N, C-alpha and C positions, 0 to 999 in steps of 0.2 A: 273709657277708664279715665276716672279724675284723680289727680294727684291729691294726697292728704297732707304731704309734707313738701317744704320748700327749702331751697338753699339759696344763699346769696348769688346774685349775678356776676359772673366772672367775665372780664374783658381782657383779651389777649393782645398785648401791644409788644412793640420792639424798641421802646424808648427806655427800658431798664428801670422804670418807675413801677412802685407797688409789687415788688418781688416778694413771692411768698414761697416758703419751702413746703414740701410735700404737695405741690400743685398737681402732679401726675395722679395721686390718689383721688383727687376729685372727680377724675374721669370715671373711676370705677363706681364712685358714689352715684355719678349722673347715670351710668349704665343701669345700676340698681333701680334708680327711680324711674327711668323711662320704661323698663320691663315690669314695672309694678312690684317689685319685691317688699317694699316697706308695707304697701297695704295687704298684700298677700300674707306677709308675716303677722301683721296685727290681728287679721282674721284668725290666723292659726293660734295665735297666743289667747285669743278668747278675752276674758275678763281680767286679765293681768294688770291693766293699767288703773292705778289708783285714781281716785275721784279728783284729788288737787294736784295731781302730777302733770307737769307741762311736757313731758318726754312720752311720745308714742312708742310702745314696746317694740314695734316693728322697725321704727326708725333707729332705735338703740341697737338691735340685734345688726341691722345693716352697717352702723357705724362699727361696730364691734369686728365685723368681716373686713371692713375697709382697713381698720387699724391693724389687724393681722397680716392682711396682705402688704401692708406698708412696713412689715417688720417687727410689729408689736408681739409680745410674748405673754402679757397679763393685762387684765381689764384695767388696771391703774395706767397703762400705756394710752388709754383714750384721751390722757392729758394732751397728749399731740394734736389731736382734733379739737380739743376745747381751747387750746392756745391759738388757733386759727379760726376764730367765728367768722371772719370775713370770707374764708374760704369754704368751711364745712357748715356753717350756721351754729346753732346752739347744740352742743353735745352733752349727754348725760353725764352725770358724775359717777365715780366708781361705785358708790353704794346702790345708785339707781340701776346701773347695770348688773350688779350682782343681784339685785332683787328680780330682775327679769330673767336673768339664766337661772335663778334658783328655782323659777316656777316652770322651768321645762322639763317634764316628766316624759315617759315613753309615749304616752298618747299624743302630747303637744309635739314630740319631736317627728312623729309619724306625719302629723299635719304640716309641719315645716318642710319636711322632705317633699310632700306633695306640692307645696308653694314654690320650692325650687325648681321642680320639673316643670310647672305652669310657666314660670318666668323664662326658664330656659327655652321652652318652646316658642315663646314669643320672640326671643333674641334670634333663634335660628330661623323663624318666619321672616323677620326682618332681614335677615341675611339673603335669603332666597329671593326676596322682593328686589334686591339689589342686584341679582343676577349672579350671586355667588354660590357656589357649590361647597359641600363638606371637603376639606383638604384630603389629600390621600394620606394613608399611613402604610408605610412598608411597600409602596408601589400599587396598593389597593385604593381604589375609590369606594371602599364600603367602610362602615363602622368597626373600629377595632379598639377593644379593651384590654388595658395592661393591669393586672393584679399583682401586687407587690407589697411586702411587710416593710416597715422601716423602724428603726431604733429612735427613740426621743428621750434624751437624757435629762434628768432632773438633778437639780443641785441642792434639792432639800426634800424632805419628806412631804410627799403628795397622796391624795386618795388614789389608791389601786397601784401605785408605783411599786416596782418590785425590781430585784436583780434580773440583769440581762444575760444572755448565753455569752456575751463578749466581755463579761466582767464589769458592765456599768450599771446604772440604776435608773430606772424611768420607765417608759412605755414601749409597747411592741405592736403598734396599729397595723392593720390591713387596709390597704388603700386601693383605690379603683380609680384610674384615669383614662380618658378617652385619648386614644393615641393619635387621632387625627388633628386635635386642637390642643391638646395637653390640658384639658379641663379636669378638674377633680370632680368626679361623679359620686364618689361614696367613700366612707371610711368607717373604720371599726375600731374604737379605743380599747385597747387590751393591755393588762399588766405586762410588765417587762419580762416576766418568765413564760408568758405565752408561747406555745408552740409555733415553729415556723410552717409546719405542714398540717395544722388543725384543718380538716375538711369542712367542718361546719361553720367556721369562720370564713372561709373561702366562699362557701355556698351563700352565707348571709350577704356579704360585701357583693357578689356576683348579681344577686336578685335586686340589691339596692341600686346598683349602677345602671342594670339594665331598665330599671324603672324611670330613670332620669333621661333617657333617650326617647324623643318624641315618637309617636306611633308609626308615622311615614317612615322613619328610617329603623324601626325596631322590626317591624313587619315586612315581609315581601322581599327580604334581601339578607344575605349571608352576613353574620357578625363573627369576627375573629376574637376569641379571648386568648390572652397570652399569659404565661406565667414562667418563672424560672422552676428549677427542680422542686421546690417547696410545693408546687402545684400538682406533683405527680402523684396524687392519692386516688384511688379507686373510687371512692364516694363522691368527691368533687367532679371528677370526668363523668361518673355515671349520671351525676345531676346535671351536667351541661348537656350530655346527650339526650337525657329525658326532657329538655326544654324543647325539643322538636315536638314533643306532644301538646306543646302549647302554641304551636304555630311560630316559633322561633327558630330560625335556622342558624344554630350556634355551631360554630367549627372551634376546635382549640389546638393551641401548640403549647406544649409545655416542655420543661426538662425532664430527662429521664436518668433514673440512677444507674450507674456503671457496675452492675452486677457481673458475678463471673459469667452467668449465662450470655449476657450482652458481649462481653468481652470475647467469649468463645465464639460467637456469632460473627463478631468482626474479623477474628483470626481466619474463620472460614470462608470469607468473602474472596472470590476470585479477583485477579487485577482489573478484569473488564467490567466489575460491578460498579467500579468509582468514576464519577463524573464530575467535571469541574464545577464547583460553588459558583453561585452569581450573587451579586449585590442586589439592593432592593431597586436599584435603578435599571436591572437588567445586564449589566457589565459582568464581567468575569472577576471573580475574587482571587486575587494573586496567592498562589500557593496554597489553595483549599480545594478539597474534594469532598463530595457526599457520596453517600450510598444507602439503600434500604436494607435493614436486616430482618424485617418482619417475618419473613418466610423460614428465618433460621431460629426463631424464637416459638417453639411450640407451647400451645396452651396459655396463651396470652387471656382468651376469653374465657376460659375455664378457671384461670386464676382471678378473674373478678374485673379484668380491665375491658373497657367498652368494645363491643364488636365492631371490627373494621378499623380498629385503631392501627396506625403505622408507626413504625419506629425507624427513624432516619438518623444516620450518624455522620459526623463531619470530622474529617482529619486536617490537621493544620499545625504548623510548628508553633509552640508557644510564643506569644508575644503579646505586648499590651493591646488589648482589644479582640484576642482571639477567642 
């Protein structure tokens, strides 16, 4: 793999000379370069580069990503990189960045996602060559996905922005993170008035996130998908269970609505059904107990929930973090 972009050579010294702000963001730019992200993005973007343009479109998108990770909120914040040419090299103008972003349609976006997956696999292979394994998540040395929605506030009219259920205005994206490393695997931008438990959106983000996990970790070992109560939809859980037909050993753990039937099942539990809850490190959680109520809930499968699904409850005095 041959680099098509270069950045200035940076020398680290302890003499206090040549100090530059945002130096840590250069490490992220270098990571993108060594994993081939600029080149892969350029191939995905196809013919978006204008004949006389001196800025490679793939490099422009990498710089936009670095800018966002550094705290930027708009493409005009690329000025932070442009003001540090000795650190980041030549960064594109706002107008150039806009033209690149404007050329990304659904087809190009799919190719960019594939390019990210290829670069991620290179990074994970490099980690393996150093003898490092995937960090544990919740005490499990297996891949874990966390699916959750978030509210992003807008202070002015933006495309597709709308009022949120919390009285604000903006977006309500669904995001997927790798619990083991905190990597952002996938996201789906949605209007602020999008539902929290929209199954089709959870399905889309889950499939996009799974496609980002290298084959060596996606197949042949269990993958735990977690979500809060918004994930307790029959369609999404049925989709997760159906992934086993694609040779994906997907497990799930989601919140469950406290219905009258669930409350009655809890009330019917004998005292001996409760057992001390444990933390992810195996230690006993102080003042917390768990019990299974699946046997007290008749007709779960008949109501559309996946066969074999278990319902486990926890009792604990309310406190921050309970």
